[in-house]
Wavefront OBJ file of the C-alpha trace (Angstrom):
o trace
v -5.998 -23.068 14.000
v -8.030 -21.534 11.168
v -7.174 -18.034 10.004
v -8.970 -15.712 7.585
v -7.124 -12.763 5.967
v -9.122 -9.893 4.441
v -7.215 -7.612 2.073
v -8.557 -5.356 -0.660
v -5.599 -4.089 -2.665
v -2.045 -4.961 -3.621
v -0.225 -3.170 -0.786
v -2.335 -4.960 1.814
v -1.835 -8.253 -0.015
v 1.939 -7.712 0.143
v 1.976 -6.952 3.868
v -0.377 -9.855 4.550
v 1.966 -12.237 2.717
v 4.860 -11.273 5.029
v 2.635 -11.924 8.034
v 1.271 -15.252 6.791
v 4.810 -16.560 6.156
v 5.528 -16.137 9.873
v 2.144 -17.495 11.003
v 2.744 -20.694 9.029
v 6.081 -21.140 10.811
v 4.628 -20.459 14.261
v 1.545 -22.648 13.867
v 2.159 -26.067 12.315
v -1.578 -26.705 12.160
v -2.455 -23.364 10.565
v -5.084 -23.397 7.832
v -5.257 -20.027 6.116
v -8.033 -18.634 3.914
v -7.903 -15.203 2.302
v -9.238 -12.525 0.061
v -5.915 -11.836 -1.600
v -3.762 -11.208 -4.615
v -0.574 -12.437 -6.237
v 1.581 -12.249 -3.091
v -0.699 -14.397 -0.938
v -1.269 -16.758 -3.864
v 2.464 -17.575 -3.907
v 2.128 -19.012 -0.396
v -0.331 -21.629 -1.678
v -2.987 -20.828 0.895
v -6.733 -20.939 0.201
v -7.671 -17.853 -1.831
v -11.473 -17.604 -1.775
v -11.629 -14.349 -3.719
v -9.081 -12.303 -5.658
v -8.640 -8.603 -4.931
v -8.626 -7.277 -8.500
v -12.261 -6.124 -8.510
v -12.017 -4.821 -4.950
v -9.113 -2.423 -5.601
v -11.352 0.618 -6.075
v -9.994 4.150 -5.739
v -12.053 7.177 -4.693
v -15.320 8.026 -2.979
v -17.353 8.159 -6.183
v -16.079 4.783 -7.411
v -16.992 3.142 -4.099
v -20.569 4.405 -4.454
v -20.740 3.100 -8.030
v -19.592 -0.342 -6.888
v -21.692 -0.443 -3.715
v -23.752 -3.502 -4.684
v -20.682 -5.553 -5.596
v -18.931 -4.607 -2.351
v -22.050 -5.369 -0.298
v -22.359 -8.810 -1.925
v -18.680 -9.535 -1.249
v -19.084 -8.453 2.379
v -22.054 -10.784 2.847
v -20.212 -13.701 1.245
v -17.098 -13.072 3.332
v -19.030 -12.958 6.606
v -20.912 -16.149 5.708
v -17.672 -17.927 4.803
v -16.061 -17.034 8.135
v -19.056 -18.345 10.092
v -19.643 -21.470 8.023
v -15.975 -22.503 8.114
v -15.453 -22.040 11.853
v -12.646 -19.501 11.516
v -10.731 -18.925 14.783
v -8.814 -15.771 13.899
v -9.747 -13.002 11.433
v -6.975 -10.645 10.309
v -8.110 -7.427 8.642
v -5.441 -5.664 6.579
v -6.015 -1.967 5.763
v -8.943 -1.468 3.273
v -10.984 0.443 5.849
v -14.354 0.895 4.143
v -14.844 -2.846 3.678
v -12.959 -4.234 6.668
v -14.554 -1.923 9.235
v -17.984 -3.131 8.116
v -16.813 -6.723 8.439
v -15.380 -5.992 11.888
v -18.652 -4.445 13.077
v -20.718 -7.370 11.840
v -18.445 -9.993 13.361
v -18.294 -8.324 16.761
v -22.042 -7.762 16.808
v -23.001 -11.320 15.897
v -19.962 -13.488 16.700
v -17.951 -11.712 19.427
v -16.128 -14.950 20.311
v -14.170 -14.831 17.019
v -10.878 -13.002 17.622
v -10.394 -10.160 15.151
v -7.034 -8.460 14.594
v -6.708 -5.209 12.658
v -3.265 -5.230 11.071
v -2.492 -1.853 9.476
v -5.749 -0.064 10.367
v -7.025 2.687 8.046
v -5.214 6.008 8.299
v -7.690 7.756 10.563
v -4.947 10.135 11.692
v -5.215 11.574 8.155
v -8.919 11.113 7.432
v -10.137 12.199 10.861
v -10.621 10.118 13.991
v -14.387 9.616 13.914
v -13.884 5.961 12.891
v -11.742 5.172 15.929
v -14.764 3.825 17.808
v -15.167 1.180 15.104
v -11.498 0.185 15.061
v -11.619 -0.197 18.860
v -13.944 -3.174 18.364
v -10.950 -5.269 17.243
v -9.387 -7.552 19.849
v -5.926 -6.315 18.875
v -4.798 -3.360 16.760
v -1.382 -3.692 15.101
v 0.126 -0.511 13.595
v 3.263 -0.115 11.467
v 4.146 3.572 11.925
v 5.424 5.219 15.133
v 3.129 8.242 14.884
v 0.127 5.889 14.789
v 1.118 4.489 18.178
v 1.233 8.027 19.576
v -2.085 8.923 17.954
v -3.877 5.953 19.505
v -2.196 6.521 22.859
v -3.525 10.093 22.939
v -6.977 8.657 22.262
v -6.577 6.056 25.060
v -6.511 3.083 22.673
v -3.908 0.362 23.181
v -2.070 -0.826 20.078
v 1.009 -2.903 19.254
v 3.932 -1.410 17.305
v 7.207 -3.227 16.578
v 8.486 -1.320 13.512
v 7.719 -1.214 9.805
v 7.795 -4.600 7.986
v 9.507 -3.102 4.938
v 12.614 -2.582 7.070
v 13.104 -6.361 7.024
v 12.411 -6.669 3.311
v 14.367 -3.824 1.713
v 18.003 -2.796 2.053
v 19.370 0.503 0.816
v 20.739 -0.067 -2.681
v 24.505 0.043 -3.133
v 24.647 1.444 -6.658
v 22.493 3.306 -9.181
v 21.734 2.704 -12.828
v 20.932 4.915 -15.809
v 17.221 4.291 -16.364
v 14.109 6.068 -15.090
v 11.564 3.867 -13.320
v 7.878 4.507 -14.030
v 5.340 3.321 -11.439
v 1.741 4.196 -12.416
v 0.102 2.326 -9.511
v -1.705 -0.978 -9.202
v -5.339 0.062 -9.551
v -7.219 0.546 -12.807
v -8.231 4.134 -12.026
v -4.674 5.121 -11.090
v -3.145 3.678 -14.240
v -5.745 5.229 -16.538
v -5.400 8.631 -14.867
v -1.590 8.775 -14.839
v -0.418 6.882 -17.927
v -1.082 9.777 -20.387
v 1.299 12.027 -18.421
v 3.855 9.241 -18.022
v 3.927 8.453 -21.739
v 4.137 12.137 -22.616
v 7.253 12.321 -20.428
v 8.715 9.325 -22.292
v 8.011 11.086 -25.597
v 9.636 14.318 -24.481
v 12.767 12.631 -23.125
v 13.811 10.527 -26.163
v 17.430 10.223 -25.050
v 16.508 8.665 -21.718
v 15.725 4.985 -21.135
v 12.633 4.087 -19.104
v 11.277 1.017 -17.317
v 7.493 0.929 -16.967
v 6.756 -1.427 -14.069
v 3.225 -2.837 -14.015
v 1.876 -5.008 -11.214
v 0.603 -7.704 -13.563
v 0.240 -8.458 -17.277
v -3.498 -7.712 -17.109
v -2.730 -4.058 -16.272
v -1.637 -3.634 -19.891
v -5.300 -3.533 -20.962
v -5.800 -0.263 -19.056
v -3.344 1.488 -21.405
v -4.967 2.491 -24.668
v -1.778 3.531 -26.483
v 0.539 1.030 -28.171
v 3.382 1.353 -25.693
v 5.473 -1.187 -27.616
v 6.111 1.578 -30.165
v 8.134 3.580 -27.638
v 11.712 2.537 -28.468
v 13.148 3.989 -25.243
v 10.658 2.157 -23.006
v 10.756 -1.389 -21.638
v 7.884 -2.982 -19.722
v 8.428 -5.059 -16.621
v 5.856 -7.231 -14.847
v 7.826 -9.629 -12.689
v 11.053 -8.083 -11.374
v 10.920 -7.118 -7.699
v 11.474 -3.501 -6.748
v 14.644 -4.521 -4.887
v 16.091 -6.237 -7.954
v 15.202 -3.379 -10.256
v 16.523 -0.662 -7.905
v 20.144 -0.785 -9.048
v 19.138 -0.447 -12.715
v 17.545 2.978 -12.200
v 18.670 6.441 -11.180
v 15.292 7.750 -10.041
v 11.555 7.165 -10.402
v 8.277 8.782 -11.394
v 5.678 7.144 -9.179
v 2.024 7.215 -8.181
v 1.445 8.188 -4.570
v 1.043 5.116 -2.384
v 2.889 2.493 -0.359
v 5.508 2.201 -3.100
v 6.916 5.623 -2.169
v 7.949 4.284 1.218
v 9.581 1.314 -0.509
v 11.500 3.721 -2.763
v 12.691 5.732 0.230
v 13.939 2.668 2.118
v 15.757 1.510 -1.026
v 17.217 4.994 -1.472
v 15.616 5.806 -4.841
v 14.822 9.492 -5.495
v 11.407 10.092 -7.064
v 8.797 12.567 -8.172
v 5.361 11.671 -6.811
v 2.280 12.156 -8.994
v -1.424 11.653 -8.396
v -4.658 12.498 -10.157
v -8.249 11.813 -9.180
v -11.661 13.208 -10.097
v -12.654 16.735 -9.094
v -15.379 15.412 -6.798
v -12.958 13.058 -5.047
v -10.529 15.951 -4.685
v -13.155 18.214 -3.100
v -14.254 15.507 -0.674
v -10.638 14.759 0.193
v -9.875 18.410 0.944
v -12.764 18.498 3.413
v -11.446 15.445 5.251
v -7.646 15.288 5.011
v -5.874 17.311 7.685
v -2.199 16.761 6.782
v 0.041 18.817 4.490
v 1.722 15.718 2.980
v 0.297 12.502 1.556
v 3.404 10.355 1.028
v 4.653 8.205 3.889
v 8.340 9.280 3.846
v 7.264 12.936 4.019
v 4.871 12.132 6.857
v 7.573 10.141 8.653
v 9.933 13.123 8.909
v 7.273 15.837 8.561
v 9.230 17.418 5.732
v 9.263 17.250 1.949
v 11.639 14.481 0.963
v 9.711 13.734 -2.217
v 8.070 16.441 -4.309
v 4.327 15.751 -4.487
v 2.649 16.776 -7.756
v -1.023 16.275 -7.026
v -4.110 17.139 -9.074
v -3.507 20.371 -11.076
v 0.208 20.189 -10.294
v 0.292 16.784 -11.967
v 0.990 17.984 -15.490
v 3.707 17.249 -18.020
v 5.568 20.555 -17.672
v 5.833 20.289 -13.874
v 6.841 16.638 -14.056
v 9.593 17.352 -16.594
v 10.826 20.265 -14.492
v 11.071 18.161 -11.322
v 12.714 15.250 -13.139
v 15.271 17.691 -14.504
v 16.032 18.768 -10.937
v 16.556 15.142 -9.952
v 18.919 14.731 -12.891
v 21.035 17.633 -11.683
v 20.873 16.945 -7.971
v 19.054 14.192 -6.088
v 16.309 15.568 -3.851
v 16.743 12.698 -1.392
v 19.997 12.453 0.540
v 21.583 9.550 2.357
v 20.999 11.466 5.584
v 17.252 11.665 4.878
v 17.098 7.979 3.932
v 18.829 7.015 7.160
v 16.443 9.166 9.181
v 13.431 7.464 7.585
v 14.969 4.040 8.206
v 15.813 4.837 11.840
v 12.283 6.089 12.501
v 10.806 2.797 11.255
v 13.362 0.281 12.523
v 12.870 -2.585 14.975
v 13.942 -6.160 15.774
v 12.069 -9.269 14.556
v 9.341 -6.942 13.346
v 7.108 -9.251 11.315
v 7.633 -12.197 13.649
v 6.491 -10.140 16.642
v 3.294 -9.099 14.835
v 2.638 -12.751 13.966
v 3.215 -13.831 17.566
v 0.499 -11.464 18.782
v -1.943 -13.152 16.400
v -0.915 -16.748 17.050
v 0.117 -16.667 20.720
v -1.575 -13.608 22.178
v -0.302 -10.179 23.188
v 3.461 -9.902 23.766
l 1 2 3 4 5 6 7 8 9 10 11 12 13 14 15 16 17 18 19 20 21 22 23 24 25 26 27 28 29 30 31 32 33 34 35 36 37 38 39 40 41 42 43 44 45 46 47 48 49 50 51 52 53 54 55 56 57 58 59 60 61 62 63 64 65 66 67 68 69 70 71 72 73 74 75 76 77 78 79 80 81 82 83 84 85 86 87 88 89 90 91 92 93 94 95 96 97 98 99 100 101 102 103 104 105 106 107 108 109 110 111 112 113 114 115 116 117 118 119 120 121 122 123 124 125 126 127 128 129 130 131 132 133 134 135 136 137 138 139 140 141 142 143 144 145 146 147 148 149 150 151 152 153 154 155 156 157 158 159 160 161 162 163 164 165 166 167 168 169 170 171 172 173 174 175 176 177 178 179 180 181 182 183 184 185 186 187 188 189 190 191 192 193 194 195 196 197 198 199 200 201 202 203 204 205 206 207 208 209 210 211 212 213 214 215 216 217 218 219 220 221 222 223 224 225 226 227 228 229 230 231 232 233 234 235 236 237 238 239 240 241 242 243 244 245 246 247 248 249 250 251 252 253 254 255 256 257 258 259 260 261 262 263 264 265 266 267 268 269 270 271 272 273 274 275 276 277 278 279 280 281 282 283 284 285 286 287 288 289 290 291 292 293 294 295 296 297 298 299 300 301 302 303 304 305 306 307 308 309 310 311 312 313 314 315 316 317 318 319 320 321 322 323 324 325 326 327 328 329 330 331 332 333 334 335 336 337 338 339 340 341 342 343 344 345 346 347 348 349 350 351 352 353 354 355 356 357
């Protein structure tokens, strides 16, 4: 069978790679094509386009890159049709993938389309639910999503969160502070000045700046090699690095859930343009943005967003972590229990390859 995977950023690429590993084991004749990144590339499938230029953050940036995104959408649709794809798997990246879903179901309804990790409409408002419903199967990875769709009379599949099969709670802690500025150009450029200021103001601490890839270095204008208390890491997995660090300073995103499952305390930071912030405030209905906080509906990780994302506040919250971890084993276990399951990734793959369980 021929499969096409559509991702648009690194977190989706990571989740898609877990899924494709299982699909390849279930279907000996599988031929997989993808818009993907470094994680899917490792599986030696057919990457038709890399995600680097697609990983765009914010409403304004999407408008600026409209022509490029439209061209990519047209090329992707044409590729699927011309190559007789049997199964299309959309992974997150709602703005692009919902358009692709609509076009496929309008013109080629016989192609089975699966939405794996649909966009977070329970945060952004449910007006897009009628578009997501066009998918043949919707596969969600958080328990509250299942309840949300059930209330809206939409059937979905939920087996647990894939990270539960990939990350174990660390057994020991180290002495370094982990710095995670995100994987997208806009995130790195917005947050790195605050991160480096923290490194400057904590000269007796040792830091690890973890970048997603070597190319991300070009988004940092300062000569970070001059910081004697800072090492840069490109290749070590989060699991392997977890026991070297005591806590983290991290951009809001999927990585915060990974930190929680590993048991790493963190301060969450995020900064976007004023216009993006104003638009977001009109749309977002939830009091938290990080997934562990949403999972338990309580503040496990302090969120320093927008004006609160400043050096003084960051240093203050890191100092609190130094004195007393803000994330307890009890909280970690509650997050893990809420997201647990059996044969999680395999069951998602079976829905795609064999049909609904």
